[in-house]
Backbone as JSON, one array per atom type, in Angstrom:
{
  "sequence": "MTGLAFLIPVALGLGLLGLGAFFWSLKNGQFDDPEGAANRILIDDEDDA",
  "N": [[71.66, 5.16, 31.8], [69.34, 3.81, 31.19], [68.59, 2.78, 33.57], [67.68, 5.0, 35.01], [65.45, 5.59, 33.48], [63.79, 3.62, 34.29], [63.69, 3.86, 37.1], [62.72, 6.46, 37.71], [59.9, 6.59, 36.9], [58.98, 4.59, 38.67], [59.52, 5.72, 41.17], [57.88, 7.99, 41.04], [55.4, 6.73, 40.83], [55.25, 5.38, 43.32], [55.21, 7.59, 45.0], [52.78, 8.79, 44.23], [51.09, 6.74, 45.02], [51.43, 6.78, 47.82], [50.45, 9.37, 48.33], [47.82, 9.03, 47.51], [46.99, 7.14, 49.42], [47.15, 8.7, 51.7], [45.17, 10.67, 51.21], [42.97, 8.98, 51.08], [42.88, 8.08, 53.73], [42.29, 10.48, 55.0], [39.72, 10.93, 54.0], [38.3, 8.82, 55.13], [38.25, 9.42, 57.82], [40.47, 9.08, 59.57], [41.95, 10.94, 60.93], [40.34, 12.38, 62.64], [40.16, 12.74, 65.43], [42.39, 14.23, 66.94], [43.13, 14.97, 69.53], [42.23, 13.11, 71.33], [43.8, 10.83, 72.08], [45.84, 12.12, 73.39], [44.56, 13.19, 75.61], [43.55, 10.94, 76.8], [45.53, 9.66, 78.27], [45.62, 11.04, 80.6], [43.47, 10.34, 82.13], [42.44, 8.73, 85.01], [42.45, 5.33, 85.84], [40.04, 3.52, 87.59], [39.95, 0.88, 88.11], [41.83, -0.5, 89.53], [42.48, -3.07, 91.61]],
  "CA": [[70.46, 5.94, 31.52], [68.14, 2.98, 31.19], [68.19, 2.62, 34.96], [66.87, 6.16, 35.35], [64.17, 5.48, 32.78], [62.98, 2.7, 35.08], [63.54, 4.29, 38.49], [61.92, 7.68, 37.85], [58.46, 6.27, 36.97], [58.7, 3.82, 39.88], [59.49, 6.67, 42.29], [56.67, 8.79, 40.91], [54.26, 5.86, 41.14], [55.19, 5.18, 44.77], [54.79, 8.87, 45.59], [51.34, 8.94, 44.02], [50.42, 5.74, 45.86], [51.43, 7.32, 49.18], [49.53, 10.51, 48.37], [46.47, 8.47, 47.45], [46.7, 6.53, 50.71], [46.93, 9.79, 52.65], [43.85, 11.26, 50.96], [41.98, 7.97, 51.46], [42.75, 8.09, 55.19], [41.57, 11.71, 55.36], [38.3, 10.75, 53.65], [37.7, 7.84, 56.02], [38.21, 9.92, 59.18], [41.54, 8.58, 60.41], [42.56, 12.04, 61.67], [39.26, 13.2, 63.2], [40.3, 12.96, 66.87], [43.82, 14.37, 67.24], [43.38, 15.23, 70.94], [41.7, 12.04, 72.15], [44.88, 10.02, 72.64], [46.6, 12.95, 74.3], [43.79, 13.36, 76.84], [43.25, 9.63, 77.38], [46.56, 9.27, 79.22], [45.42, 11.78, 81.84], [42.32, 9.77, 82.84], [42.83, 7.68, 85.96], [41.63, 4.11, 85.85], [39.59, 3.15, 88.92], [39.83, -0.57, 88.13], [42.95, -1.11, 90.27], [41.95, -3.77, 92.78]],
  "C": [[69.21, 5.08, 31.52], [67.66, 2.73, 32.62], [67.32, 3.78, 35.42], [65.51, 6.12, 34.68], [63.24, 4.52, 33.51], [62.68, 3.26, 36.47], [62.68, 5.54, 38.66], [60.42, 7.38, 37.83], [58.08, 5.46, 38.21], [58.61, 4.76, 41.08], [58.24, 7.55, 42.23], [55.42, 7.97, 41.24], [54.12, 5.62, 42.64], [54.77, 6.46, 45.49], [53.31, 9.09, 45.43], [50.55, 7.93, 44.83], [50.35, 6.22, 47.31], [50.48, 8.49, 49.33], [48.08, 10.04, 48.32], [46.06, 7.83, 48.76], [46.43, 7.6, 51.77], [45.55, 10.41, 52.46], [42.73, 10.27, 51.3], [41.78, 7.97, 52.97], [42.07, 9.37, 55.68], [40.07, 11.54, 55.12], [37.6, 9.81, 54.61], [37.79, 8.22, 57.49], [39.3, 9.41, 60.1], [42.13, 9.68, 61.3], [41.51, 12.94, 62.32], [39.45, 13.54, 64.67], [41.77, 13.1, 67.26], [44.12, 14.55, 68.73], [42.92, 14.1, 71.85], [42.78, 11.21, 72.82], [45.7, 10.83, 73.64], [45.87, 13.12, 75.63], [43.53, 12.03, 77.54], [44.3, 9.22, 78.42], [46.37, 9.95, 80.57], [44.29, 11.22, 82.68], [42.8, 8.64, 83.74], [41.89, 6.5, 85.86], [41.29, 3.76, 87.28], [39.48, 1.64, 89.08], [40.96, -1.25, 88.87], [42.41, -1.76, 91.55], [43.06, -4.34, 93.63]]
}
């Protein structure tokens, strides 16, 4: 039982840390251009010499 008393708060803390990192990335605009990478592969490069 003492193992659970240690592991449950650690698991909750890691979950909150991940949730905080997700909201931080939303606030800083990490997910603003979801279609840019998908369309970038379709553009032909004319630099082939």
